[in-house]
N, C-alpha and C positions, 0 to 999 in steps of 0.2 A: 940555337937560340941562347941568349945571355940573360941571366938574372942579375940585376943591379940592385943591391940591397944597401940602404943607407939609414943610419940612425942618428938622431940629433939630441943633444942635451941643451936646453935653453936656459937663459938667465931670467931673473925676476921672481916675483911672487908666484905662487901656484896659479892664481887667477890670471896674471899677466901671461904666464907660459901657456895656459890653456887657450887664451884668446889668440895669441900668436899662432899656436898650433892649429887651431880651427881655420884661420885665414890661409895658412900655408897649405893645409889639407885641401881646401876648396880650390886653390890655385893649381895644385898638382893634379887633382882629379880632372881638371879641364884640359890638361896637356895632350892626351891622346887625339883629340880633335884638331890639334894645332901642329903636332909633330908627327910626320908620316912614319918614321922609323919606330915610334913608340907604340908597341902593340897593346900594352896594358900597363896600368899602374894601380897599386893598392896602397893606401895610406892608413896607418893606424896611430891613434893617440893613446899613450899609456894611461891605463886606469888604475894601476897598482901603485899606491903611495909609497910602498917599500922599495920601489925601483927608481933609479935616478935618470933614466933616459926618457925623453918626452914623446918623440915622434919616430916612426919607422916607415920607410917606403920600400916597396918592391916593384921595380919596373922591369918589363920584358922588352928586349929589342932583338933583332935578328942576329947581329954580329957584335964582336967586341969593338969594332970600329964605329958602330952605331951608338955605343955608349958616349963616345966623344961628340957625335952629331947631336945627340940629345942634350948633352951637357952644355954645348955652345949655342943652342937654339935660343933666340931672343925671348920666346915665351917661357922657357925654363929659367933663363937668367932673371926674368921679371919675378917669377915665383920664388926663386932663391933669394932675391932681394928683400922679400918680406921678412927674412930672418936677420937682416942687418941690425946690429946692435942687440940682438937677442940670442945669438948662437954662442954657446959655451964650448961645445965639442961636437965633432962629427966623426963617424966611423963608417967605412964602406967595404963591401965585398962584392966583386964581380966574378961570376963563374958561368961557364958554358954548361948547358944541360941538354 
């Protein structure tokens, strides 16, 4: 199994970032029903104002190749599109466990 962990820093006011993060979270949480290789996904929105990252997701897929299947799936691309114009930075770690 592979954990795919991604964190995002968004642009805008705190209120704008929260609104975008909530829409993104809802879209991501719907993905396991749409992408067969996606075994689970957990999405967190930062609540600590002393930290600069806004959203983190942890997705689990069976293999490293499935990370690519997930990433290229149209439903995932649509969810990622919600960050258009709002994404400042992205960091990712993928590892087998």
